[in-house]
Every structure is written in structure tokens, then in C-alpha cells.
C-alpha positions in Angstrom: 86.7 120.5 125.0 88.8 122.5 122.6 92.3 122.3 121.1 93.9 119.0 121.1 97.0 120.5 122.7 95.4 121.8 125.8 94.2 120.1 129.1 91.4 122.5 129.8 90.2 122.6 133.3 91.7 119.3 134.2 94.9 120.7 135.7 92.7 123.3 137.2 90.9 120.8 139.3 93.2 117.9 139.7 96.4 119.8 139.9 95.0 121.7 142.8 94.0 118.4 144.3 97.5 116.9 144.0 99.0 120.1 145.2 96.9 119.8 148.4 98.1 116.2 148.9 101.7 117.0 148.2 102.4 118.7 151.6 105.0 120.9 149.9 107.0 118.1 148.3 108.8 119.9 145.6 109.1 116.7 143.3 105.4 116.1 143.6 104.7 119.8 142.8 106.7 119.7 139.7 105.2 116.4 138.5 101.7 116.9 139.9 99.9 117.0 136.5 101.5 113.9 135.2 100.6 112.0 138.3 97.1 113.2 138.6 96.3 112.5 134.9 97.9 109.0 135.1 95.6 106.0 135.5 94.4 104.9 138.0 95.2 108.0 140.0 92.9 110.1 137.9 90.0 107.8 138.7 90.6 108.4 142.4 91.0 112.1 141.9 87.9 112.4 139.8 85.7 110.9 142.5 87.4 112.6 145.6 87.6 116.2 144.9 85.8 117.0 148.2 88.7 115.6 150.2 91.3 117.9 148.8 89.7 121.2 148.0 87.2 123.6 149.6 83.7 122.9 148.7 80.1 124.1 149.0 77.4 121.6 149.2 74.3 121.4 147.0 72.0 119.3 149.3 69.8 116.5 148.0 66.1 116.7 147.8 64.0 116.1 150.9 62.3 113.3 148.9 64.3 111.7 146.1 62.6 111.2 142.8 62.4 107.3 142.2 64.2 106.0 139.1 62.5 102.8 138.1 64.8 100.2 136.8 64.4 97.5 134.2 67.9 96.3 133.2 68.2 95.7 129.5 70.2 96.2 126.4 71.9 92.7 126.6 72.1 92.5 122.9 73.3 96.0 122.0 76.4 96.4 119.7 77.7 99.2 117.7 80.1 99.5 114.7 83.2 101.6 114.8 86.4 101.5 112.8 85.1 98.5 110.9 84.5 96.4 114.0 81.4 95.4 115.8 81.7 96.1 119.5 79.7 95.9 122.8 79.2 98.2 125.7 81.9 96.4 127.6 84.3 97.1 124.7 83.2 100.8 124.9 84.0 100.9 128.7 87.4 99.4 128.3 88.4 101.4 125.3 87.2 104.7 126.6 87.9 104.2 130.4 84.3 104.5 131.5 84.0 104.9 135.2 80.1 105.4 135.5 77.4 104.7 132.9 73.6 105.0 133.0 70.9 104.9 130.3 67.5 106.3 131.0 64.7 105.4 128.5 61.3 107.0 129.1 62.3 107.6 132.6 63.3 104.1 133.3 66.9 102.9 134.0 67.6 100.4 131.4 71.4 100.2 132.1 73.5 101.2 135.0 77.1 100.2 135.6 80.2 101.5 137.4 83.4 100.1 135.8 85.7 102.6 137.6 87.9 101.4 140.4 86.4 104.1 142.8 83.2 104.5 141.2 79.7 103.6 142.6 76.2 104.7 142.7 77.1 106.9 145.7 80.2 108.4 144.1 80.2 112.1 143.1 82.0 112.6 139.8 84.0 115.6 138.9 82.1 116.7 135.8 84.6 119.4 134.5 82.9 121.4 131.7 79.5 119.6 132.1 79.3 122.2 134.8 78.8 124.7 132.0 75.5 123.1 130.9 74.3 123.1 134.5 75.1 126.8 134.8 73.1 127.4 131.5 70.0 125.7 133.0 70.3 127.9 136.2 70.5 131.0 134.1 67.4 130.0 132.2 65.5 129.6 135.4 66.8 132.9 136.7 65.6 134.5 133.4 62.1 133.0 133.8 62.0 134.2 137.4 62.9 137.7 136.4 66.2 137.8 138.4 67.9 138.1 135.1 66.4 140.7 133.0 67.4 139.6 129.6 70.1 137.7 127.7 70.8 141.0 125.9 71.8 142.5 129.2 75.4 143.7 129.4 77.6 141.5 131.6 78.8 144.5 133.6 75.2 145.1 134.9 75.7 142.1 137.1 79.5 142.1 137.5 80.5 145.7 137.9 84.1 144.6 138.7 84.5 143.9 134.8 83.8 147.5 133.8 86.6 148.8 131.6 87.7 145.3 130.8 87.4 143.3 127.5 84.1 142.1 128.9 82.6 145.6 129.0 80.1 145.6 126.3 79.7 141.8 126.0 76.2 140.5 126.6 74.9 137.4 128.5 73.9 136.0 125.1 77.5 136.3 123.8 78.8 134.4 126.8 76.2 131.6 126.5 77.4 130.9 123.0 81.2 131.3 123.7 81.2 134.3 121.5 82.4 137.1 123.8 85.4 138.1 121.5 87.6 137.9 124.6 90.9 136.1 124.1 91.4 133.1 126.2 93.5 130.2 125.1 93.3 127.1 127.4 96.8 125.9 126.7 98.1 124.2 129.7 101.5 123.5 128.2 102.5 127.2 128.1 103.1 128.4 131.7 102.5 132.0 130.6 99.2 131.3 128.8 96.0 132.9 130.0 94.8 129.4 131.1 97.8 128.8 133.2 97.4 132.2 135.0 93.7 131.3 135.6 94.7 127.9 137.0 97.3 129.4 139.3 94.7 131.9 140.6 92.3 128.9 141.3 94.7 126.6 143.0 97.3 129.1 144.4 95.0 131.7 146.0 95.3 134.4 143.4 92.6 136.7 142.0 90.4 135.3 139.3 89.0 138.7 138.7 92.4 140.1 138.1 93.1 137.4 135.5 89.8 138.0 133.8 90.3 141.7 133.7 93.7 141.2 132.1 92.4 139.4 129.0 92.3 141.4 125.7 89.6 141.6 123.1 90.4 139.9 119.8 87.0 140.0 118.1 83.7 141.9 118.2 81.3 140.2 120.6 78.6 137.9 119.0 80.2 136.6 115.8 83.2 134.3 116.6 83.2 131.1 118.5 86.1 130.6 121.0 85.7 127.8 123.5 86.5 129.6 126.9 86.1 128.5 130.5 86.4 132.1 131.5 83.3 133.0 129.5 81.5 130.4 131.6 83.1 131.7 134.8 81.8 135.1 134.1 78.4 133.5 133.4 78.4 132.1 136.9 79.3 135.5 138.4 76.5 136.9 136.4 74.0 134.4 137.9 75.3 135.1 141.4 75.0 138.9 140.8 71.5 138.6 139.4 70.2 136.3 142.1 72.2 137.5 145.1 73.0 133.8 145.9 76.0 131.7 145.5 75.9 129.0 142.8 75.5 126.2 145.4 72.5 127.7 147.1 70.7 128.6 143.8 71.4 125.2 142.3 69.9 123.6 145.4 66.7 125.6 145.7 66.0 125.9 141.9 67.4 122.6 140.4 68.6 119.9 142.8 65.7 120.0 145.2 63.2 120.1 142.3 64.5 117.2 140.3 64.5 114.9 143.4 68.2 114.5 143.6 69.1 111.4 145.8 72.7 112.7 146.7 74.2 115.9 147.8 76.3 117.4 145.0 79.0 120.0 145.4 81.1 122.7 143.8 84.7 122.9 144.7 86.0 126.4 145.4 89.0 128.4 144.7 91.6 128.5 147.5 91.9 132.3 147.5 89.3 134.3 149.3 86.6 135.3 148.7 86.3 131.6 147.6 84.2 131.0 144.6 82.8 128.2 142.7 83.6 127.8 139.1 80.6 128.2 136.8 82.6 126.4 134.1 84.1 123.5 135.7 83.8 122.6 139.4 80.4 120.8 139.8 80.5 117.2 141.2 77.4 114.9 141.3 76.4 111.3 141.1 75.6 109.5 137.9 72.0 108.9 138.8 71.4 112.5 139.6 72.9 113.7 136.3 70.6 111.3 134.6 67.7 113.2 136.3 69.1 116.5 135.0 69.2 114.9 131.6 65.6 113.6 132.0 64.6 117.2 132.8 66.1 118.5 129.5 64.8 115.5 127.5 61.3 116.4 128.8 61.5 120.0 127.7 62.3 121.4 131.1 59.3 119.8 132.8 59.4 116.9 135.2 56.4 115.2 136.8 54.1 118.1 135.8 56.4 120.7 137.3 57.9 123.3 135.1 61.6 123.8 136.2 63.5 125.1 133.2 61.7 127.2 130.5 60.8 125.1 127.4 62.2 127.9 125.2 65.5 127.6 127.1 65.7 123.8 126.4 64.8 124.5 122.7 67.7 126.8 122.3 70.1 124.4 123.9 69.3 122.1 121.0 70.8 124.7 118.5 70.4 128.3 117.4 70.3 130.0 114.0 73.9 131.3 114.0 76.2 130.2 111.2 79.4 130.3 113.3 77.8 127.8 115.9 76.5 125.3 113.4 77.6 121.7 113.4 80.8 121.5 111.7 81.5 125.2 111.7 83.4 125.6 115.0 86.8 125.4 113.3 89.5 122.9 113.0 90.2 122.6 116.7 86.9 120.9 117.2 85.4 117.6 115.8 83.1 118.2 112.9 80.1 116.4 114.5 79.6 119.1 117.0 78.1 122.6 116.9 77.5 124.8 120.1 74.6 126.6 121.6 73.6 127.9 125.1 76.6 126.1 126.8 75.7 122.8 125.2 77.2 120.9 122.3 74.8 120.3 119.4 74.7 117.2 117.2 74.0 116.7 113.5 70.8 115.6 112.2 67.2 116.3 112.2 66.7 114.9 115.8 68.6 117.9 117.2 70.0 115.8 120.1 72.5 117.5 122.3 75.1 116.9 124.9 77.0 118.4 127.7 80.7 117.4 127.6 83.5 117.5 130.2 87.1 116.9 129.5 88.5 113.3 130.3 85.3 111.8 128.9 82.3 113.2 130.7 79.0 113.1 128.7 75.4 113.9 129.3 73.7 112.9 126.0 70.1 114.0 125.6 67.8 112.9 122.8 64.4 114.3 123.4 62.7 112.5 120.5 63.6 109.2 121.9 63.1 110.4 125.5 66.5 108.9 126.2 69.5 110.1 128.3 72.9 108.7 128.6 75.4 109.7 131.4 78.9 108.5 130.9 81.8 109.5 133.2 85.3 108.6 132.3 88.9 108.8 133.2 90.9 109.5 130.0 94.6 110.0 130.4 94.3 113.1 128.2 91.8 116.0 128.5 90.8 115.4 124.9 91.0 112.3 122.7 89.5 112.6 119.3 89.5 108.8 118.8 87.7 108.1 122.1 85.3 110.9 121.5 84.5 109.6 118.0 83.9 106.1 119.3 81.7 107.4 122.2 79.6 109.4 119.7 79.3 106.4 117.4 78.2 104.2 120.3 75.7 106.5 121.8 74.2 107.3 118.4 73.8 103.6 117.7 72.3 103.1 121.2 69.5 105.6 120.5 68.7 103.7 117.3 68.8 100.4 119.1 66.5 101.5 121.9 64.0 103.0 119.5 63.9 99.8 117.3 63.2 97.8 120.5 60.3 100.2 121.4 
């Protein structure tokens, strides 16, 4: 999520997918982004990344955690733009592909309107990956693999010594406040994002791209949404734990939440292949509901502490003026703040959400013990209108569920 002129991360994943399918056809190469982002092709691409890119699996749990189901919400409506609308309206208007509502650990709604969606499908989650990376970092900190969020990035990624990331802390990265310039402008073929994308899909060096970025602000005080900050966080995690993201995600998260489906990260084409800590995680709707339940329950599930409670708390918002709701700048909707690789929401409830471009949401309201997973296939990476309607609908859904008890 970021500037309305950019398609952050979408071309990076789907462009690579179409490139793989193109078998060298020059026309397809020139028009790959337009094709991949057009409906319904994007619905196929967002559920079939494993067929067109290298991947690393995150195996399911040996014993899946049950998700009891009591279908409900038949009378739910929400108001937006002066109209009363239903969930069916939301799905049509915002191109929902998968949807689940978990209240007090019970599935009260589950549906898959997408053409290629199903309970078994693994959805490309784009920048929702960032929130998963954050959870893994919190676990690594609790285990002692990561010393402190005040640690310098280069302690874990020595290849960044002498770059703009030299002197940046893990804390700075978690809040997108590294001070390193990265503009995810897909329309500009010479932009830093375009160079990053080419390195991912064309076999170049991500490290070289990251090392080339300049510093434009002092670390810690300026918000700049950056997939590269999250990429560096993934490298920090791998350097601290000595494990690739996929293996650490399996042993510390996926196996512990009782995931019922294998998840996976897609990898860069160039070697050494690497997962993207900021955008290459693919998982089922139900398993992301389990992730949300873990966060709604303060990092504990079925009596097992998985994520530190303090880490969940900071994901609901931190005391930093430049990260407050409405303070992120004119490029971002005023109903969001940011903290710990999560988007924070206004109000005393301190609900929060992971967001991926093209309409991916993991909405967590701990006070209501409610989680909503919404996967989508928007034509554009960002859509202020569809985002505003989704936020209105999910906010109303929380009120509706609480009123019903």
C-alpha cells in the first residue's frame, strides 16, 4: 500500500509469473503487466504462483487445529456512500475472492466468490507477508536469536555495510522509518522499484539494488512505505536464526497454529534464490484466519505462547507521532497509521490489519475476539474507493457481531 500511482509488489510477483508463461513471446513480455492485472487473469495468477515461480514450502501442521463452524451473519448490512449494502454487494464491488469471519474462534462466515478460489487454494498475499515477517521477528526476539530491535541491521546482514542501511536499526525497519529512499513507482522503468522488480524476476542481484539506494532522511523519524525495508527485515531474520524464512515460519508459526494447508514463499529467479520478506507468502484463507486468531488472542493459542504478548501490543500502535493514524502523509488514507509492519486503525479499540495490494486484508480486533480474512483481485494495486468501502464494511461487521453477542 502506498502512492496511488504505483503498483507495488504486484508486478514483482505477477509480472514474473506471466514472464514465465510467455515462453519468450515479445508481445506478451511487453504487455505482461496489463494482462496479469486484468480480470479474471489476475484471479488465476493470485492463486497459482507455485506453478510459475520457484517456491519453498512451509509445511502444514502434523495435526491441524480445528476451526468449528456455525454459519451466520445472514442479516448483516453496512452503510457506505449513502447506501445500505450486503456482504454480497461488498464481494461484487471489491472483487472478493476469499472471505472468512472468525468470532471467538468459530467460523461464522466462509465463502469463496473467486473463479479459482476455494478452501484449498493458496492466495498470493502480497504485503500481508510483511505482517507475517514481523510475527516471526517477535518470536526470534523472544527466543534470543535476535538480540534487540535496537540492533543494527548490518550485524545480521553484513553485506549492507557501507550502504544507506549502515546505521539503521531493526526498530527503524519495523516502522518503515529507515530513512532510505525507495519509491515503488512501477510506471517509471528507471525507478528503484522497477530495478528491484527486474532483479526478482530477471535473475539480478537484490543485494546490489538495495546497496545502491541513497539515504534521504535520518533513521527513525520519517515514514516511507518500502518493500525493501521489509526485504531487509527478512534478511535480518535469516541472519539471526541461520534458517531460511520458510523453515523458520514452519517450525515457529505454521506448525504451532495448526495450519491445515502447506503455505509457500515464491523465490527470486536469480541464485542464490531468496524469499521476499515483504511480499511472497502464499497461504489459504483458513490458515490466515488462524494467524489472525493468534494475534487477536495476544499471541497465545490453546494455552501455548507463540508470539510475545508485548509484540502483539506494539503491533496495535506505538507512541510515535509520525506513525499515528492520519499522520502518514497524503499518499495514504487517513484512517490508517502504521506500526511493526501492521496498519493501525483509529479509535480506542486499537484494532489493526495486515494489508496486501489488490485487496488483501487480515483484520484483527482483539476486543471483539474477531478476525476477518479477505482476499481480492482488484484491477489496480491500490484503490482508495474499494479500500474505504472495505474498511466501512469490516468496521460495521465488528459492531454487528458484538451487538449479536
